[in-house]
C-alpha positions in Angstrom: 59.3 64.0 29.5 62.0 65.8 31.6 61.4 64.5 35.1 61.8 67.0 38.0 64.2 65.6 40.1 65.2 69.0 41.6 62.1 68.7 43.4 62.6 65.2 44.9 60.6 64.5 47.9 59.0 67.9 48.1 55.2 68.5 48.2 54.1 70.7 45.4 50.7 72.2 44.5 50.1 72.9 40.7 47.4 75.2 39.7 46.0 75.2 36.0 45.5 72.1 34.2 45.9 73.0 30.6 48.7 71.2 28.4 51.5 72.6 30.4 49.7 72.2 33.9 49.2 68.5 33.2 52.8 68.2 31.8 54.2 69.8 34.8 52.1 67.6 37.2 53.5 64.7 35.3 57.2 65.5 35.5 56.9 66.5 39.3 55.8 63.1 39.9 58.2 61.3 37.8 60.9 63.1 39.6 59.9 62.0 42.9 57.6 64.7 44.0 54.1 64.8 45.9 51.6 66.5 43.6 48.3 68.0 44.0 46.7 69.9 41.3 43.5 72.0 40.3 41.8 73.9 38.1 38.6 76.0 38.1 37.3 74.4 35.0 35.5 71.4 35.8 36.4 69.6 32.3 40.0 70.4 33.0 39.8 68.5 36.2 38.4 65.6 34.4 40.7 65.5 32.1 43.3 65.6 34.7 41.7 62.7 36.5 41.6 60.9 33.5 45.5 61.0 33.5 45.7 59.8 37.3 46.3 63.3 38.7 45.5 63.9 42.3 43.4 66.8 42.5 43.3 69.2 45.8 42.5 72.9 45.6 45.5 74.9 46.7 43.1 77.2 48.7 42.2 74.4 51.0 45.6 72.9 51.6 47.7 73.2 54.6 50.4 75.3 53.3 52.7 74.8 56.1 53.2 71.2 54.4 53.7 72.5 50.7 57.1 73.4 49.4 55.9 75.7 46.5 52.7 76.4 43.8 53.5 76.0 40.1 51.3 78.2 38.7 50.2 78.3 35.1 51.0 81.3 33.2 47.5 82.3 32.2 46.6 82.6 35.9 46.9 86.2 37.3 49.8 86.3 39.8 49.3 90.3 40.7 47.1 91.8 38.1 44.0 92.6 38.0 44.3 90.8 41.3 46.3 87.6 42.5 44.3 84.5 41.9 42.9 82.9 45.5 45.5 79.8 44.8 48.7 82.3 44.6 47.3 84.4 47.4 47.2 81.4 49.7 50.8 80.5 48.7 52.0 83.7 48.9 50.6 84.4 52.4 52.4 81.4 53.6 55.7 82.5 52.3 55.9 79.8 49.7 57.5 80.5 46.3 55.1 80.7 43.4 56.8 79.7 40.2 56.0 78.3 36.5 57.3 75.5 34.4 60.1 77.5 32.9 61.9 77.8 36.4 61.6 73.9 36.8 62.9 73.4 33.3 66.0 75.5 34.3 66.5 73.5 37.5 66.7 70.4 35.5 68.7 71.0 32.1 72.2 70.6 33.4 74.5 72.3 31.1 72.4 72.4 28.0 72.3 76.0 26.4 69.0 77.8 26.8 67.8 80.7 24.5 65.1 82.8 25.5 63.1 84.8 23.3 60.5 87.6 24.1 58.9 90.6 22.8 55.3 91.9 22.1 55.6 90.7 18.6 57.7 88.4 16.6 58.6 85.7 19.2 57.1 82.8 17.6 58.9 83.4 14.1 62.0 84.3 15.7 62.0 81.1 17.8 61.0 78.9 15.0 63.8 80.6 12.6 66.4 80.0 15.5 65.4 76.5 15.5 65.6 75.8 11.8 69.0 77.7 11.8 70.3 75.4 14.1 68.7 72.1 12.8 70.3 72.9 9.3 73.8 73.7 11.3 73.4 69.9 12.5 72.8 71.0 16.0 70.4 69.0 18.6 67.7 71.5 19.3 64.2 71.5 20.9 61.7 74.2 21.0 59.0 74.9 23.7 57.4 77.4 25.9 54.6 80.0 24.7 55.3 78.3 21.4 55.5 74.7 20.8 54.8 71.8 23.3 55.1 72.4 27.2 58.6 72.5 28.0 58.5 69.7 30.7 56.9 67.6 28.1 60.2 67.7 25.9 62.5 64.9 25.4 65.0 64.4 27.9 67.9 67.0 27.5 71.4 66.3 27.3 74.4 68.7 27.9 74.9 69.0 24.0 71.4 70.3 23.5 69.8 73.7 22.9 66.4 74.5 24.0 64.6 77.4 22.3 62.1 78.9 24.5 59.4 81.5 23.4 58.7 83.4 26.5 55.6 85.4 27.3 55.3 88.3 30.0 53.1 85.8 32.0 55.9 83.2 32.0 58.7 85.5 32.9 56.5 86.8 35.8 56.9 83.3 37.2 60.9 83.1 37.0 63.1 83.5 40.1 66.6 81.9 39.3 66.1 81.1 35.6 68.8 82.4 33.3 69.6 82.1 29.8 72.7 81.5 27.6 71.3 84.0 25.0 68.2 86.4 25.9 66.3 88.3 23.0 64.2 91.1 23.6 62.7 92.0 20.2 60.4 94.9 20.9 57.6 96.2 23.3 54.3 97.7 22.2 51.0 97.9 24.3 49.7 94.8 25.0 48.1 92.3 27.7 48.0 95.8 30.3 45.0 94.2 32.3 47.6 91.6 33.4 50.4 94.2 34.2 48.7 97.3 35.2 50.6 99.6 32.7 53.4 99.6 30.3 55.8 100.0 33.3 54.3 96.8 34.6 54.7 95.3 31.2 58.3 96.3 30.4 59.5 95.2 34.2 57.8 91.4 33.4 59.5 91.4 30.1 63.0 92.6 31.5 63.0 89.5 33.9 64.6 87.5 31.0 67.7 89.3 32.0 67.0 89.2 35.8 69.7 86.3 36.3 73.2 85.4 34.6 74.6 81.9 33.6 78.1 81.5 33.5 80.6 84.2 32.8 79.4 85.2 29.0 75.7 86.1 28.8 74.4 87.3 25.2 71.8 89.7 25.1 70.2 90.4 21.7 68.0 93.4 21.7 65.5 95.2 19.4 66.6 99.0 19.6 64.0 100.3 17.4 61.5 101.3 20.1 62.4 103.4 23.1 61.8 100.6 25.6 64.3 98.4 23.9 66.8 101.4 23.5 66.5 102.0 27.2 66.9 98.5 28.2 70.2 98.1 25.8 71.7 101.0 27.3 70.9 100.0 30.7 72.1 96.4 30.3 75.3 97.8 28.7 76.7 98.7 32.4 75.7 95.6 33.8 78.5 92.9 34.5 78.7 89.5 32.9 76.5 90.8 29.9 77.5 91.3 26.3 74.8 93.5 24.5 73.9 92.9 20.5 71.5 95.6 19.5 69.8 95.0 16.4 67.7 97.5 14.2 65.8 97.6 10.8 65.9 101.6 10.9 69.4 102.4 11.5 72.8 101.2 10.7 74.5 99.7 13.9 78.4 99.7 14.0 78.4 97.2 16.8 75.3 95.2 16.1 73.1 93.7 13.5 71.3 95.9 11.0 68.9 95.2 8.1 68.5 98.1 5.8 66.4 97.6 2.7 66.7 93.9 3.1 70.4 93.7 3.3 71.4 92.1 6.7 75.0 92.7 8.1 76.6 92.4 11.4 79.4 93.9 13.5 82.0 91.8 11.5 80.4 93.0 8.2 79.2 89.7 7.5 75.5 89.2 6.2 72.9 88.3 3.6 70.3 89.8 1.5 66.9 88.9 3.1 64.9 91.2 0.9 63.5 88.5 -1.5 62.6 85.5 1.0 59.0 85.6 1.1 58.6 83.9 4.5 60.7 86.9 6.0 58.7 89.7 4.1 58.5 93.0 5.8 60.5 94.9 8.3 59.1 92.9 11.3 60.2 89.7 9.8 64.0 91.5 9.2 64.1 92.2 12.7 63.2 88.5 13.5 65.9 87.4 11.0 68.5 89.9 12.7 67.8 88.3 16.1 68.2 85.0 14.7 71.4 85.8 13.0 72.9 87.3 16.3 71.8 84.0 18.2 73.1 81.6 15.5 76.5 83.8 15.5 76.7 83.5 19.3 76.6 79.9 19.1 79.7 80.0 16.2 77.2 78.9 13.3 79.0 79.8 10.0 77.4 83.0 8.2 77.0 80.9 5.0 75.1 78.3 6.8 72.6 80.8 8.4 72.0 82.6 5.2 71.3 79.1 3.5 69.0 78.3 6.3 66.9 81.5 6.0 66.3 80.5 2.3 64.9 77.3 3.5 62.8 78.5 6.3 59.0 77.7 5.4 57.4 80.3 7.9 54.6 79.7 10.3 50.8 79.7 9.8 48.8 82.8 10.3 51.7 85.3 10.0 51.9 86.8 6.6 51.0 83.3 5.3 50.2 83.2 1.7 47.2 81.2 1.2 46.4 81.3 -2.6 46.3 83.5 -5.7 43.0 83.5 -7.5 42.1 85.2 -10.7 45.1 87.6 -9.7 44.0 88.1 -6.4 46.5 87.3 -3.5 45.0 86.1 -0.2 47.1 86.7 2.7 46.3 85.1 6.5 47.9 87.3 9.2 45.5 86.4 11.8 48.1 86.3 14.6 48.4 90.1 14.2 46.2 90.7 17.2 47.3 94.4 17.9 47.8 97.2 15.9 51.5 97.3 15.8 51.7 94.0 14.2 48.8 94.9 11.7 50.9 98.0 10.8 53.9 95.7 9.9 51.4 93.5 7.7 50.1 96.7 6.0 53.9 98.1 5.3 54.7 94.8 3.6 52.1 95.2 0.2 50.4 97.7 -1.9 46.5 97.8 -3.0 45.2 95.9 0.0 41.9 94.9 0.7 42.0 94.8 4.5 40.1 92.6 6.8 40.2 93.9 10.5 38.4 93.6 13.8 37.6 91.6 16.8 38.3 92.8 20.4 40.4 95.8 20.2 43.6 96.0 22.1 45.2 98.9 23.8 46.9 100.5 21.0 43.8 99.9 18.9 44.3 101.0 15.2 46.8 104.0 16.1 50.0 102.3 14.6 48.4 101.0 11.4 47.2 104.7 10.6 50.7 105.5 9.1 50.2 102.7 6.4 46.5 103.7 5.4 48.0 104.9 2.1 48.2 101.3 1.0 44.9 100.7 1.8 42.2 100.4 -1.0 39.0 99.6 1.4 38.6 98.1 5.0 36.3 95.3 5.8 35.2 95.1 9.7 34.2 92.4 11.5 33.5 91.6 15.3 33.2 94.1 18.2 35.5 96.7 17.3 33.9 97.2 14.1 32.0 100.4 14.8 35.0 102.0 16.8 37.2 101.2 13.7 34.8 102.6 11.3 34.7 105.7 13.2 38.5 105.8 13.4 39.0 104.9 9.8 36.4 107.9 8.6 38.3 110.4 10.7 41.1 109.5 8.3 39.2 109.5 5.0 39.3 105.7 4.4 36.6 103.9 3.1 35.2 101.0 5.2 32.5 98.3 5.3 31.0 96.8 8.4 30.9 93.2 7.0 30.1 91.8 10.6 31.7 88.2 10.1 35.0 86.8 8.2 32.9 85.0 5.6 31.1 88.2 4.6 34.4 90.3 4.7 36.1 87.8 2.4 33.1 88.0 0.1 33.0 91.8 -0.1 37.0 92.0 -0.1 37.2 89.7 -3.0 34.3 91.4 -5.2 35.6 94.7 -4.7 39.2 93.5 -5.6 37.9 91.8 -8.7 35.8 95.1 -9.8 38.7 97.4 -9.5 41.1 95.4 -11.7 44.4 96.3 -10.2 47.3 94.3 -11.2 48.1 92.7 -7.9 45.7 93.4 -5.3 46.1 91.6 -1.8 42.9 90.6 0.2 44.9 90.7 4.0 43.5 89.1 7.1 45.5 91.4 9.6 42.8 92.1 12.3 44.7 94.3 14.7 42.6 92.5 17.4 42.2 89.5 19.6 39.6 86.9 18.3 37.7 85.9 21.4 34.4 87.6 20.2 34.2 85.1 17.2 36.9 82.4 17.8 38.4 80.5 20.3 41.9 81.7 19.3 43.9 83.5 16.4 44.4 80.2 14.9 40.9 79.1 14.6 40.3 82.4 12.8 42.9 81.7 10.4 42.1 78.4 9.9 38.5 79.8 8.9 40.0 82.1 6.5 42.0 79.6 4.7 39.2 77.2 4.6 37.0 80.0 2.7 39.6 80.8 0.4 40.7 77.2 -0.4 36.8 76.2 -1.3 37.1 79.4 -3.4 40.1 77.3 -5.2 38.3 74.4 -5.5 35.4 76.2 -7.3 37.6 78.0 -9.6 39.4 74.8 -10.6 36.0 73.1 -11.1 
């Protein structure tokens, strides 16, 4: 735990009692604060009570006696409308912040690496952590990926903390700043929480809101219009050194990955084309970002290249589960929007694609350019009929399988019957999971369970 000594003797309200909210309450108490906490969910309140967290609804508090509200990132601050707890604090003129802000107040001289973007945050964060570990540097990881940040081990001045940052978390920072800030990409997502793309982009840009010292490094993906505009804007800001990254163009003053060959502004680099855990252009962008961060921390290029080779990847992100009777099964359940699914589709040929769930703002649009790689589509969940109509318009055969087990059965049967040399059954839903699963991880776990059951049956 990291005691929040910066809030010693303050009266703090915490709203949201998931893992991060409970960790925040404990860290504030350990730092000498007086803490009350609340959650609209009864079970969450019971769990907090079991951990001796004092409960009080922020809406009923006397805000003249409170110093701040710590809001969990899943709770609306602005859109579609502020939660009553946030409204009460704001009406009293009190700051509404998140646990990232509290972490910043209590890390001293430790280095902070912040990573944001619509897609690729987790893989990039994990890859940076792995490179630093291979280089022998003390590193911890947290934020949107990993443990709650205030539940990390106490941090020394020699440590580096890698933080995956969602737009929700960035909405809740005021003074937090990062030694290296990474902006990967921006495509439509979470617009219900930000109003429109401008609001979403504004939230993401908050990663560059503040500077920390004299030499700030900004690593920015410039293959989409939003990233290119931010890089151009930030280049004129004092205190920032911009490192652009691209997988679509060679950059004289940045890091490029062209056809799997990575090179930086010093003409150092490596080949990532044959690394299975970094398959596809989206992972090449992640590698370019990790390379840029590692070089900013003065890690030797040969060490970075060796670390890339031993990176094991993350579950649910182009995760190869098994090859059965020549059919490869890939779990890409984390692809919860059309852009992420398009990246998966561009990484394989002869695909039997399982898609569906709750459609996002971009629907299937980004994936349409990759349909020539798809043999058949198997649709599940709420978006099935919408996707079926869209695919029919583009001349692509599809089957409304309904659920994941049926889709896997249908896809496997068709892949086997077609007799292609290297077919791929790919779960890359392009959708949120909440119509059928608690989250994308449960969906991916179910896919893995079904496939591994088939492995056992084939072995017997």
